[in-house]
N, C-alpha and C positions, 0 to 999 in steps of 0.2 A: 173579798172582791170590792166591797164598798170603800174600803181604805184605798185600794188601788185606783178606783174611779175618782175619789176626791183628790188624790195626789196628781193624777193625770190632768184633771181640770185646773189644778193650781199651776202646774207646769205650763199648760196651754195658755193660761192668763198671763204668766210671765213672758211667754213668747210674744203674745199680742202687745204687751207693754213695751217690749224691746224692739218691736217692729215700728214704733212711732218715729216719725221723722219731722222735726220742727213742730211738734204738737199735733201732727196729722197722722192718721192711720193709712198706710199704703195698702192697696187691694191685695197684692200677692202675699206679702208676709202675713197679713191678717187671715186670709183664706187658708194659707198653709198651716198656721197655728191651729185653726179650727179643724182642718182635715187631719193633721197629725194627732190631735187629741182624740178625735173620733176613732181613728185607725188603731191606736195603741189600746184603747178600751175594747174594741171589737176583737183584736187578737187575743187579749187576755180572756175575754168572755168565751171565745171559741176553743182555746187550747188550755186554759186554766194554768195549773202549775207546770204543765209541760210546754209552755210557750217558749222556753229557752231552747227547745229542739225545733221550733218553727223556722223554716227556710234554711237556716245555717246553724250547725252545731257549734260554730264559733262563739255563739252567745253563751252556751254552757261552759265553753272553755274559759271565757272571760270571767264568768261567775266564779269558777274554781280558782282562777288567779286572784280574785278579790278575797275569797275566803283564805287562801294561802297567805296573802299579805296580812290579813287580820291575825292569823295564827303565828306566822314567823317574823312579822315585822319587815322593816326596810333592809334590804341587802344591797349595799352600795358597791356596785361594779357595773361597768358598761354592759357586760353580758347579761347581768340580771335585769338591768333597766330595760333592755331590749326584749329579752325573752319573757319577762313578766309584765310587759306593757305598762310600766308604772305611770307613764304620761296619761294613760286612759284610766287606769285602775285607781290612782290616788284621788282624782276629782270625784269619781263615783263613790269611793269609800267615804269621802267627806260628806256627801249627800246622804249616804246610808247611815252615817253616824248621827245625823240630825233627824233620822226617822223615815227617810224615803226608801222605797223598794229599790234594791240594787239594780235589777234589770231595767226598771223604769228610769233610773238615774243614767245608765248608759245611753238609753234612747234619747233622753233630754239633751245630753251633751252632743249627740249627733244632730238633733234638731237645731240647737244653738249654732253649731258650725255651719249648717245649711243657710241660716239667716246671714251669717258673715259672708258666705260665698255669694249669696244674692246681692248683698251690698257692694262687694268688691267688683263683681261683674257688671252691675248696673252703673257704678261710677266709671268703669272703663268705657262702656258704651256712651255715657253722657259726655265724657271727655273726647270721644270720637264723633261728637255732634249728632248722636242718635238719641231720639226721645224714646225712652224705654216703655214698651207696651207689654201688656200681660202675656201675649202670645210669644214674646221673645224669651220668656222664662223656660220654654220647652228646650231651648238650646244651652241652658247652663244650670238650671235647677228643675229639670223636668220630672216626669213620673217615676223614673228609676231612682232619682235622688230622694224624692219624697218617700217612696216605699222603703228604701234602705235606711232612711232616718228613723223609721219605726222599728228597726231591728237593733238589738243591743250589741253592735259590733263597733269597729273603729274606722270604717271606710270613709265616712264623711269628714272625719278629722284629717285623714290622709289627703283627701281631695282639697280641703282648705289649705293645707301646706303647699301643695303643688300650685294651686291658684295664686296664692300670695307670691310664690317664687317667680312665676311667670309674669304676673300683672302688676305687682307693686312698683310704683315709680321710685321708691327709695331702696337703697342698698341694705340698710339695717334690717327691715322686716324680711327681706329675701334670705339673709343669712340665718335669722332665727327660724324661718320656715324650713330651710334646708336642714338645720340641726335637728329640728323636731322630726322631720321626715326620716332622717337617719336613725332616730331612736324608735320610730314606729314601723318603718319598712326600709331597711338599709339598702336593698337593691334598687328601690325607687330613687333614693337619694343619689346613688351612683349614676343612674340614668339621667337625672337632672343635671348633674355636674358634666357628664359627657356632652349633653346637648348644648350646655352653655359654652364649653370649650370649642365646639364646632361652630357655634354662632360667632364667637370672638374671632376665630380664624377666617370664616367666610364673610365677615362684615366688611372686609376690604374688597370684596368682589360682588358684582351683581349676578345672581343666579341666572345663567343663560340656558335657553332651551329646556325648561323644566320637564318636558315630556321625556327627555333623555337623561337629564342630570338627576332627577329625583329617584329613578330606579337604581342608579349607581350609589346615591346616598343611602337608599334603603338597604341594599345589599351590604354596604360597608358597615352601617350601624347595626344591622342584625348580626353580622359576623362578629363585630366587636362585643356585642352583648353576649353571644354564645361563648366566646372565648373568656369574657369576664366571669361568666358563671363557672366555668371550669377552673379558672384561677382562684375564684373565691372559695370553691369547694376544697381545693388543695390547701389554701391558707387556713381555712376554718377547721378542717378536720385532719389535716396532715397526711391525707392519703394520696396515692398517685393521681395526677391530674387526669380527669376523664377527657376523652376525645370529644370536642364540641361537635354537636350535630348541626351543621350549617347548611348543607345542600341536600338534605333529605326532603323528599316531596311532602311527607306528612307535616313537617315543621313549617314549610312555606304555606301549606294549606291552612294551618292554624293562624298564620299571620294574615292571610287574606280573609279568613273568617272573622278575625278581630276587627279588621278594617270596616267590615259591613255589619258587624254586630250579630253574627250567627255562629257564635262559638260552639253552641250545642251540637252542630252538625259534625264536629270533629270527634264526638264520643259515641260509644256503642250503647246498646240497651242496658248493659250492666252498670253504666254510670248514670245515665239520664233516665229517670223513671217515667217521665211524660212522653207522649208520642210526638213525632216531628210536627204533626198538624197542630197539636196543642201548643207546642213551643213557638211555632210561627204565629199563632193567634195571640200569644202573649207579647210578641214583638209589636203588634198593633197597639196594645195597651202601653207598652214601654217603647214608644216610637223613638225616643231620644237615643236608644242604644244603637240604632243604625243610621238615623238621620244625621246626627252630629258628625261621626267620623266620615261618612260619605260626603257630606257637604264640605268638610274641611279638606279632604283629599282633592275634590274637584276644584276648589278655589285655589289650591296650591298651584294649579296649572295656569292661573291668570297671570298675564305678564305685568310686571311693575305694580304689583298689588301693595296696598298699605301694610305696614308691619311685616315686610317680607323677611327680615332677619329673625323676628320672633316666630314667624311661621316655620321657618327652617329649624329653629331651635326646638320647637314643640314636636315637629315631625321626627327629628333625629332622636330626641329623648324617648318618644313613644316607640319607635322601631327598635331602639337599643333595649328598652324594657321588654319588648316582645321577644327579642333575642335571648334575654335572660330567662324569662318564664317558659319559653318554648323548650327549654332543656329539662323541664319538670313535667309531671303528669297532670298538674292542675291547670285548669283553664275555665274561665267563666266571664260573664258580662262585667263582673266587678273588677276584672283585670284592667279594663279600659278606663275606669272611673277617674283615676287621678288626672287624666288628660281631657276629659270630656267637656268640662266647663270652659276651659281655655279654648279648645277647638271650636266650641259653640259660639263664643263671642267673636272670635276671629272670622268664623264663617259668616256671621251676621254683618260684620263690618265690610267684608268683601262683597256682599250682595247689596247692602243698603247704602254704604258710603265708600265706594272703592277708590275714588280718585282724589279725595280731599287731602290736604297736607296733614301729616301725622303730628299729634300733640306732643309726642315723645319719641325718642329713637326706639324702634322696635325690631 
């Protein structure tokens, strides 16, 4: 335990040093580093060696992937790179090789990515003539992100990829982010590409009557995602293509639940251990899970809003992604995370600086 605490403090100090900007310590990154350090120590103290089972058994799955990599070595093929999560496993293995706890290494990598997300979103807001305040962070690196960064999984790395893809002003980082997303979560990469293609097509037109056109886009994107899942299943497994579930009430209820951050209402008691009242109370703690998508959807209805093309791209990618995942049995707040940071900063721009000229084409 003492070794874990020392290593946690060391990682926390590194995060503080990395948060410096021109020799100064910014409030949020410094506070985040302290909070992250405290939380990872508390989780270790409360759950001990069983902490890999805390919140998500995906932690244990990644640990087993790391041990498999140590045992079997690098297996060079696209399928192995994706299924064994080499882009996450190898950096953690390097940290383990020099003496760090492997699960703590996964957590540190997540925390590091969260700082990059903060920097990228802050720069986007500054370029949009918005002075970044601490309360703004609720909309792009809020409580959900901070909590997930203390868990040894890959979600924050995936969020960073999608954030770079949507917000980077340069093409090269977008391409790299897309390729990394393809290797971490292939169906997300497909959703990002689909949204980009729709943006390119609709860039020639001004979105008219969003109250009517957005539902049409939503239905089309959802249907495309559902069909894409069926095609992907056919190509990957070589079985007869399953019939996509497009117009089932349960699937659209899941889409609505994702829009307002109440995914848990779509499951029964055999899936969700906590009561509905307890889960609703957690939504107060993790307010970003419903504030961000709700604000984003509402501001989509604003006429002639800044970054309108980018908003349509994010919306279409998000709904296409929901169309894909709605064909499976899995759903959680984490499904929305790749899009939340971008939705959040676009929502802030719509509310705080809706009419100023754009600094880049969006």
